[in-house]
C-alpha positions in Angstrom: 6.3 -11.0 21.9 4.9 -11.7 18.6 3.5 -9.3 16.0 1.5 -9.7 12.9 2.3 -7.0 10.3 0.0 -6.3 7.2 -0.8 -3.3 5.1 -2.4 -2.2 1.8 -5.6 -4.0 2.0 -7.2 -1.5 -0.5 -10.7 -2.6 0.5 -13.2 -1.4 -2.2 -10.5 -2.1 -5.0 -11.8 -3.0 -8.5 -9.5 -4.3 -11.2 -10.8 -2.6 -14.4 -14.3 -2.4 -13.0 -14.2 -6.0 -11.7 -15.1 -6.1 -7.9 -12.7 -7.7 -5.4 -15.0 -7.9 -2.4 -15.1 -11.7 -2.1 -11.3 -12.0 -2.3 -11.0 -9.4 0.3 -13.6 -11.1 2.6 -11.7 -14.3 2.2 -8.4 -12.7 3.1 -9.9 -11.0 6.3 -11.4 -14.4 7.2 -8.1 -16.0 6.8 -6.5 -13.3 9.0 -8.9 -14.0 11.8 -7.9 -17.7 11.7 -4.2 -16.7 11.9 -5.0 -14.5 14.9 -6.5 -17.7 16.7 -3.9 -20.1 15.4 -0.7 -18.0 15.7 -1.8 -16.1 18.8 0.2 -13.0 18.2 0.3 -10.3 20.8 -0.4 -7.4 18.4 -1.7 -6.8 14.8 -0.1 -3.9 13.0 -1.9 -2.5 9.9 0.3 0.0 8.1 -2.0 1.9 6.1 -4.1 1.9 2.8 -7.0 0.2 4.5 -9.2 1.5 1.6 -8.4 1.9 -2.0 -9.7 5.4 -2.2 -10.6 8.4 0.0 -14.2 7.7 -0.7 -14.6 3.9 -0.3 -18.0 2.3 -0.8 -20.2 1.6 2.3 -19.8 -2.1 1.7 -15.9 -1.7 2.1 -16.3 0.3 5.3 -18.7 -2.2 6.8 -16.1 -5.0 6.0 -13.4 -3.2 7.8 -15.5 -2.5 10.9 -16.9 -6.2 10.9 -13.2 -7.4 10.9 -12.4 -5.1 13.8 -15.4 -6.2 15.8 -14.7 -9.9 15.1 -11.0 -9.7 16.0 -11.8 -8.1 19.2 -14.4 -10.6 20.0 -12.1 -13.6 19.1 -9.0 -12.1 20.7 -10.0 -9.7 23.7 -6.3 -9.5 24.6 -5.0 -8.5 21.1 -3.4 -5.1 20.5 -4.8 -3.7 17.4 -2.8 -0.8 15.9 -3.8 0.8 12.6 -2.5 3.8 10.6 -3.9 5.6 7.6 -2.1 5.5 4.3 -2.1 7.8 1.3 -5.2 6.2 -0.3 -7.1 6.7 2.9 -9.0 9.8 4.1 -7.4 10.8 7.4 -10.7 12.5 8.5 -12.7 9.4 7.7 -10.5 7.1 9.6 -10.3 9.2 12.6 -14.0 10.0 12.8 -14.9 7.0 14.8 -11.9 7.4 17.1 -13.9 7.6 20.4 -15.9 4.3 19.6 -12.7 2.5 18.4 -10.7 3.8 21.4 -13.5 2.4 23.7 -13.1 -1.3 22.3 -9.2 -1.1 22.4 -8.4 -0.4 18.7 -5.5 2.3 18.3 -6.2 3.9 15.0 -4.4 7.0 13.7 -5.8 8.2 10.5 -3.9 11.4 10.1 -1.2 13.3 12.2 -3.1 14.1 15.5 -2.9 17.6 16.8 -3.8 19.4 20.0 -4.3 22.9 19.1 -1.1 24.0 17.0 1.1 21.2 18.4 1.3 17.5 17.5 -0.5 15.2 19.9 2.3 12.9 20.4 0.4 10.8 23.0 -2.0 9.5 20.3 1.0 8.3 18.3 2.1 6.1 21.1 0.7 2.7 21.9 1.9 0.2 24.6 2.3 -3.3 23.2 1.3 -5.9 25.7 1.5 -9.7 26.1 -1.3 -12.2 26.8 -1.1 -11.3 30.5 -1.4 -7.6 30.0 2.3 -6.8 30.8 3.8 -4.0 28.5 6.6 -5.6 26.3 7.0 -2.6 24.0 6.0 0.7 22.7 4.7 1.4 19.1 5.0 4.7 17.3 1.8 4.7 15.1 2.9 7.4 12.6 0.3 7.8 9.7 1.1 8.8 6.2 2.5 12.3 6.4 1.5 15.2 4.2 3.5 18.4 3.6 1.0 20.3 5.8 2.0 17.8 8.6 5.7 18.6 8.4 7.6 21.4 10.2 9.2 24.2 8.1 12.8 23.4 7.7 13.9 25.7 4.8 17.5 25.2 5.4 17.4 21.5 5.0 18.8 20.0 1.8 15.3 18.2 1.2 12.8 19.8 3.5 10.3 17.1 3.1 12.7 14.3 4.1 14.0 16.4 7.0 10.3 17.1 8.0 9.4 13.4 8.1 12.5 12.6 10.0 11.9 15.4 12.6 8.2 14.0 13.2 9.6 10.4 13.8 12.4 11.8 16.0 9.9 13.6 18.1 7.6 10.6 18.5 10.5 8.1 19.2 11.9 10.4 21.8 8.5 10.4 23.7 8.4 6.6 23.4 11.9 6.2 24.8 10.8 8.3 27.8 8.0 5.8 28.5 9.7 2.5 27.8 11.5 0.6 30.5 14.6 -1.6 30.1 13.9 -4.9 28.0 10.9 -3.2 26.2 11.0 -3.0 22.5 10.6 0.1 20.3 8.5 -0.5 17.2 7.6 2.0 14.5 4.8 2.0 11.9 4.8 4.1 8.7 3.3 4.6 5.4 5.9 6.0 3.1 8.6 5.3 0.4 12.1 4.3 1.7 15.2 4.7 -0.3 15.8 1.6 -2.5 12.3 0.3 -2.4 11.1 -1.5 -5.5 7.7 -0.4 -6.8 5.3 -2.2 -9.0 4.0 -1.1 -12.4 0.6 0.5 -12.6 -0.2 0.1 -9.0 1.3 2.4 -6.3 0.6 6.1 -6.6 3.7 8.2 -6.2 3.4 9.7 -2.8 4.7 13.0 -1.6 7.6 12.4 0.8 7.7 9.3 -1.3 9.2 8.3 -4.6 10.6 11.8 -5.4 11.7 12.2 -1.9 12.8 8.7 -0.6 13.5 8.4 3.1 16.8 7.1 4.3 16.8 4.1 6.6 18.5 6.2 9.3 15.2 7.8 10.0 14.7 4.8 12.1 17.7 4.6 14.6 19.3 1.3 15.6 17.3 1.0 18.9 14.0 0.6 16.9 13.7 -3.1 16.9 11.1 -3.3 14.0 9.6 -0.9 11.5 6.3 -2.0 10.0 5.9 -0.2 6.7 3.1 0.1 4.2 2.7 1.5 0.6 4.9 -0.7 -1.5 3.0 -3.8 -2.6 6.0 -6.1 -3.1 7.2 -7.5 0.2 10.8 -6.5 0.9 13.4 -5.6 3.4 14.8 -2.0 3.2 18.6 -1.5 3.0 19.4 -5.1 3.7 18.0 -4.7 7.1 15.6 -7.3 8.4 14.2 -4.9 11.0 12.8 -2.4 8.3 10.2 -4.2 6.2 7.3 -3.8 3.8 5.0 -6.7 4.2 3.4 -6.1 0.8 -0.2 -6.2 -0.2 -2.2 -9.4 0.6 -3.7 -9.6 -2.9 -2.3 -8.6 -6.3 -3.7 -5.2 -7.2 -2.6 -5.1 -10.7 -1.6 -7.7 -13.4 2.0 -6.6 -12.8 1.7 -7.9 -9.1 0.5 -11.5 -10.1 3.8 -13.1 -9.4 4.5 -11.3 -6.1 4.7 -13.3 -2.8 1.7 -12.0 -1.1 1.7 -12.4 2.6 1.6 -11.1 6.1 4.7 -11.1 8.4 5.0 -12.8 11.7 7.6 -10.8 13.8 9.2 -12.4 16.9 10.9 -10.1 19.5 12.8 -11.0 22.6 13.0 -8.1 25.0 14.1 -5.2 23.0 15.6 -7.3 20.2 14.2 -8.6 16.9 14.5 -12.5 16.7 12.8 -13.5 13.6 10.6 -12.4 10.7 8.5 -15.1 9.0 6.2 -14.9 6.0 2.7 -16.3 6.3 1.4 -16.6 2.6 -2.1 -15.3 2.0 -4.6 -17.3 0.0 -5.0 -16.5 -3.8 -8.5 -17.4 -4.6 -8.6 -16.0 -8.2 -6.0 -16.9 -10.8 -4.3 -14.2 -12.8 -3.6 -15.3 -16.4 -1.2 -13.5 -19.0 -1.5 -14.8 -22.5 0.8 -15.4 -24.3 3.0 -16.0 -21.4 6.2 -15.6 -23.4 5.2 -12.2 -24.9 3.1 -10.6 -27.5 2.4 -12.6 -30.6 0.5 -11.9 -33.9 -3.3 -11.7 -33.5 -4.2 -14.9 -35.3 -1.8 -16.9 -32.9 -3.3 -15.3 -30.0 -6.9 -16.0 -31.0 -5.9 -19.7 -31.3 -4.4 -19.7 -27.8 -7.5 -18.0 -26.4 -9.9 -20.5 -28.1 -7.7 -23.4 -26.7 -8.5 -22.2 -23.1 -10.7 -24.6 -21.1 -14.4 -23.8 -21.1 -15.9 -22.2 -18.0 -16.9 -24.7 -15.3 -20.7 -25.1 -14.8 -22.1 -23.0 -12.1 -18.8 -21.1 -11.3 -19.5 -18.0 -9.4 -18.6 -14.9 -11.3 -16.1 -13.6 -8.8 -14.0 -16.8 -9.2 -13.4 -16.4 -13.0 -9.7 -15.8 -13.6 -8.4 -12.2 -14.4 -6.9 -12.2 -18.0 -4.4 -9.9 -19.6 -4.1 -10.5 -23.5 -0.8 -9.3 -25.3 -1.0 -8.9 -29.0 1.8 -7.9 -31.6 0.4 -5.8 -34.4 1.9 -4.4 -37.6 -0.5 -1.5 -37.9 -3.9 -0.2 -36.5 -6.6 -3.0 -36.1 -10.0 -1.3 -35.4 -11.7 -4.6 -34.6 -9.0 -5.9 -32.2 -11.1 -5.9 -29.1 -14.0 -7.5 -30.9 -11.9 -10.4 -32.2 -10.3 -11.1 -28.7 -13.6 -11.0 -27.0 -15.0 -13.3 -29.6 -12.4 -15.9 -29.0 -13.0 -15.7 -25.2 -16.8 -16.6 -25.6 -17.6 -19.5 -23.1 -14.1 -19.4 -21.4 -15.1 -18.0 -18.2 -12.3 -15.4 -17.9 -12.5 -11.7 -17.3 -10.5 -9.6 -19.8 -9.0 -6.8 -17.6 -6.1 -5.7 -20.1 -5.5 -5.9 -23.7 -2.1 -4.8 -24.5 -1.3 -4.1 -28.3 2.4 -3.6 -29.1 4.1 -2.6 -32.3 6.0 -5.2 -34.3 9.8 -4.8 -34.1 10.4 -2.6 -31.2 7.7 -3.7 -28.9 6.3 -0.2 -28.3 2.6 0.6 -27.8 0.7 1.6 -31.0 -1.0 4.2 -29.0 2.2 5.8 -27.8 4.8 6.0 -30.7 7.2 8.0 -28.5 7.0 6.4 -25.0 9.9 8.6 -23.8 7.5 11.7 -24.2 4.5 10.4 -22.4 3.5 13.1 -20.0 1.5 10.7 -17.8 4.6 8.8 -16.9 6.2 11.9 -15.4 5.9 12.9 -11.8 4.4 16.3 -11.1 7.6 17.4 -9.6 9.6 16.3 -12.7 7.3 18.4 -15.0 7.7 21.4 -12.6 11.5 21.1 -12.7 11.6 20.7 -16.5 9.5 23.9 -16.8 11.6 25.7 -14.3 14.9 24.6 -16.0 13.5 25.8 -19.3 12.6 29.3 -18.0 15.4 29.8 -15.2 18.8 28.6 -14.5 19.3 25.6 -12.1 16.7 24.0 -9.7 13.7 25.6 -8.3 14.4 27.0 -4.7 13.4 24.8 -1.8 10.6 27.1 -0.6 8.9 27.0 -4.0 9.2 23.3 -4.2 7.6 23.0 -0.8 4.7 25.3 -1.9 4.4 23.2 -5.2 4.0 20.1 -3.1 1.4 21.7 -0.9 -0.6 22.5 -3.9 -0.4 18.9 -5.3 -1.4 17.5 -1.9 -4.4 19.8 -1.8 -5.4 18.4 -5.2 -5.1 14.8 -3.9 -6.9 15.8 -0.8 -9.9 17.2 -2.7 -11.1 13.6 -3.3 -11.2 13.1 0.4 -14.2 15.4 0.7 -17.4 13.5 1.4 -19.8 13.8 -1.7 
C-alpha cells in the first residue's frame, strides 16, 4: 500500500499582502498529476488547509475544485483530511454530508455524539486499488483544550489529554483491523524536538509549550502523518513519525527549506520506505545581501545591479525580496531609497530589515530580550504568577488559562 502525505497548504495565504493563489493552483495541479503518475492508494492531508479561519471564497473554491478533480481522476483513491490550528473546525465540517457522499473523509474538529467522542468518525479504512482494506487510519484533527478530558492529576494535563484521545481512537482501530493490516495516524500538533521556522508557525496549544512525546504513538502504529511544522522532518529519529512540511515557503525564513510531499510505502502492517517528492517552486525568493546586512549605500548598489524585469512578466511571477540594511542611526527615508533602487527590477519587496551597526540588533527593538511579542502567552502568565506568588501556577489554573486563550483564537472562526 502506498500513501501520499501532505499538509499545511495554507490556501488564501498572502506574503505581506502579496497573493499566492497562482502558486497554490500550480501546486494543486502538480499534486493531481502525482496522483495519476504515482498511483497512491490514499492521500493524507494533515491540516491547515487554509491560512485563516475565515479564508476567502476563492481559497475555498480552490480546495473543493481539487477534491472534485481528485475524485474524478482517481475514483479508487482514499481521501483523508483533518483540520489544523489555522482552520475553522466548523467551516471544514459543515459540508460533511456532501463530502462523505463522494468518499472524502474529512474531520475538521473532534467529532462528538452528545457528550461522548464520536470515535467512528475518526476511523477510516485504507483500501487498495481493488477495494481490499489494507489498513486503518485514525484521522485526529487539531485538538483544543475543550476537546480534552479533565486529567487534573497529570503532570501536564494537556499532553495527557491528547495522549488519552489518541489512545481511545487507536484502541478502536485495533479492534477493527485484521492481521496484516497497518495502523496509520494523522495529527496536527507539535512533537517534542520539532524544529520550527521563524515568523511562520503560530505557537499552538498542546503545542510548543506542551510538546507531545513520541510514545503518544505506540510502536504498532506503522506511520504517523503530521502537520503544523513547515520544515519537513522525522521526529525523535523515527522514520515512521513525520512532518512532511509545507509545499510552499510561507515566509522568507522558509525559502531554503526542502518543500515536498512524502510518498509512504507499507507492506502489510510494516513501514517499508518514505520518499520525498519535491514540489515545484514557481516564484524565486531573494535575500539581499546574501551574506548579511551591509551599509545602505552598498545595498542600494546591489539592488540597482539586479536585472531589469522581463517584458510582459506576470505580476505573480515576480520574485519575493527581503532587503537587509545595516544602519548607524535613524534613517527616515530608508524605505524610499530602497524602493527607488528597485524601480524597474520586477521584484516584490516583502521585508525590509534594518539592523544596528555593531551588535546586529534591530533599531526598532533596542532590547530584544524584553520584547513582549516574542513571549508565549503562557510564559507571560507564568512570569506574572511568579512575581505575585511562589512557584508555578497550579494545573487547574493553567488549564483555565489555556481555555481562555483558545477562546480568543476561536473568536476569529466566527463567520462575519
